[in-house]
N, C-alpha and C positions, 0 to 999 in steps of 0.2 A: 519466597519464590514458589511458583506452582510445581506440581509433579511433572517431570520431563521424561518422556519415553522415546528412545531412539529405535526406529523401525528400519531394519536393514535386510529384510527377506521378503520375497514375493508373497509367501503365505501369510506372514505377519501383516503385510500391507493390505492384502485382501480382507482380512478380518477387521482391521481398523477402518478401512474405507467403508465397509458395510455399516459400521457404527456412525461414522461421520455423515453418511447420506441420510441418516435418520434425524439429524439435528436440523433446526430451522436456520441457524446462522453459525458460521465458522470463520474465525480470523485466520488469514493466510499470509505468509511471506515466503518468497523464494530467495535462496542464496546461491551465488555463483561467481565465477571469475569473469569480470567485465571485459577484459582484454581479449578473451577468446569466446565470450558469450556462451559459457558452458554452465549449465545448471548442476549444482552440487548437492543441494538439499532443499526440501520443502518443509516448512514449519506450519503447523496448524494448532489452533486453540479452540476447544469446545466450551459451551456455556458453563460447564462445571469448573472450568479453569485448568483442566488437564491439557498438557502440551505434548504433541507428537512431532518428532523430527524425523522425516523420511530421508534416509541416507542414499541419495541418488548416485553419489560418487562411488560408494562401495558396492552398490547393487543397482545398476541402471534399470534392471527389470521391474523395479517397484513402480516406475512411471506408467508403463504400458501393460506388462504382464500382471503386475500387482493391482492394476485398476485405478491408480492414482489419477489417471486421466479423467475418470468418471467424475471425480470431485470438481475439476475445473469446468467440465462441460455440462454438469447438471443444471437444469433449468428450474429445479425446485429449491435447491439449497442456495442460500445467499452467502457468497464469499466476500469477506470484508478485507480490503487491502488499504495500505497507506501509500499512495502513488503507484497505481497499477502498471504504469509504463515500464518500470524496471522488471517486474515479474513477467509482463506480457512479452518483452523482448527475449527473455531467457526461455520461455515456453514456445515461442514462435519457431525456434530451431527444430522443435519436435512436431511442428505443424499443429500445435494445440492453441485453440482460441478460447479464451476465458469467457464464460457466459454467466449471466445473472450474478453480477458482482456489484459491490458498493465501494467506491473509492473515497476514503475520508479526506484525502487531499482535495479532491474535486468538491466534496461536500462543503468544506470550509470556503473554498473559492466562490462557489455559487451562493453561499450564505452572504458573503460580502456583496455580491452583485444584487442580491435581494434587498440589501440595505442601501444600495445606491453607489457602491464603490467598485473600482476595477478589480478583476480577478487577481489574486495573489497566492503565493505558495507559503507553506509553513512546515516545520519539522514535526515529526510525531510527538516528541516530548513536549514541545511548546503547545501543540494542539491539546494534549492531555491536560496541561496546566490550565489552559483557558476554560476547560470544561470541568475542572475540579476532579480529575481522574488521577489517582496515584499511579506512578510508573517508576520502578527502580532505575537507578542510574548505573549503566554498565561501568566496569572497571576502566578508568581512563587509559591505562597502559594497553589494555586489550583493544580498546577502540582505536588507538593509534596504530597498533599492530595490524588491525584489519584494514585501516586506511592506507598504510604504507606498503603492505605486501599484497600484490595483485593475486597471489595464489593462496591467500589466507583461508578462504572458504573451502579450498580443496585439500587442506591438511587432514590427514587421517592417522590414528583415530581422532575423533572430535574431542578436544579437551573440554573440561567443565566450563571454563570461561566462555568458550565459543557457544556451548549449549545455552548458557545463561543469556547471551546476546540474542540467540535465536528466539528464546522465550519472550524476552522483552519486546521483540519486534511484533508480537502478536497478542500478548496477554491483555492489552487494553482496547483492542479493536472493536470488540462487540459492544462495550460500554460507549465508545465513541459513536458507533453506528446508531445506537439508541438515542444519544444526545442530538446528533445532527439531523436524524430523521424527524425528531420532534420539533426542530426549529425551521425546517424548510417548508415554505408555503406550498400548497397544492399546485398552484400555477407555475411553480419553478421546476417541477419534476421533469417535464419534457426537455427543458434546457439542461438540467442536470444529466439526463441520459445522453444528450448530445455531447456535452463536455466530457463525460466519462469515456465515451467511445473515442473522442478525439485524443484524450490522454492515453488511452490504451494503445493507440497507433503512433503516438508521438516519437517513439524511439525505433519504430519499424519503418514508418514512412516519414522520415524526418523532414525532408525538403517540402513535401506536400503539406504537412501540418504546420510547418514554419510559415509557409505562404499564406495559409488560412488565417493564422493568428496575426500576421503582419497586416493583412487586409482589414481584419476586424478592428485593429487599433487605429486605423485611419478614419473610422467612422466618427461623425461629429459628436455623438453621445459620449463615447469613450474618451475622445480628445478632451472634452470639457471635464470629465471626471479626473483624468490624469493631471489636469492643471489646477485642481482644487487644492489650495494651500493647506498644509497640515494644521496651521494656526487656526483654521476655521472649524476644526473638529471639536466635538464635545468630548468630555472625559470618557464617556461610554464608548464613543467611536474610536478614540485613541487606544483604549484597552483592547478593542476588537482587532485593530490593525497592528498592535504591538507584536514584535517578534516575527512578523510575516515579511515576505520580500516580494518584489515585483515578479510577475510571471516571466518576463523577458530574461531574467537571470538564470532560469532553469538550464541545466546542462543539456 
């Protein structure tokens, strides 16, 4: 596991943010309570592998007074997320719009479209496996606890298993970014940007985005793709699609 530092003061946040803004790429993941849409922590990982967990729950000032907002709104620093929709919804409460980001979930989906398949979703561990990137497996009991307890991410002090899960959510993002960027064709980037913005808004403007996606699936091109039998796929195509699931199943 990488070195993990918990930052829970405004002064400490100011110092770390200055360092982060000098990096070219930073992996980011936000944690919070979904039922109240409350941000409780922000986890980042720099290229050296060091992980910083900003404790928003214990010190709300780290977000604005500490300058963590500068990280999300920087147009120079690339922020890498896996499914930015979740992070975007948590930050929307504070009026923060994420800028200059790369969504690995969208990257995989657009890569499928580049190869002639409909967009699909995939979990972070499965995407790492597909790209040969090592990612530790969180403790199953801790994962279940996080899934069952709506207030899990609000527990303080943050226990070591929780910090480990925070680290796992970001430590592979920069390698995934490098892998996906190298696979996307130049003429797919405009579409990637469009789909990234759509995903960023998908939990904020749910009805609007749902309507857009529904209309898109009625187009003749995608209808034909969705009807393509799995039995017609090559072994390489089966491997590409394995462990992913239809976009329509997204919560």
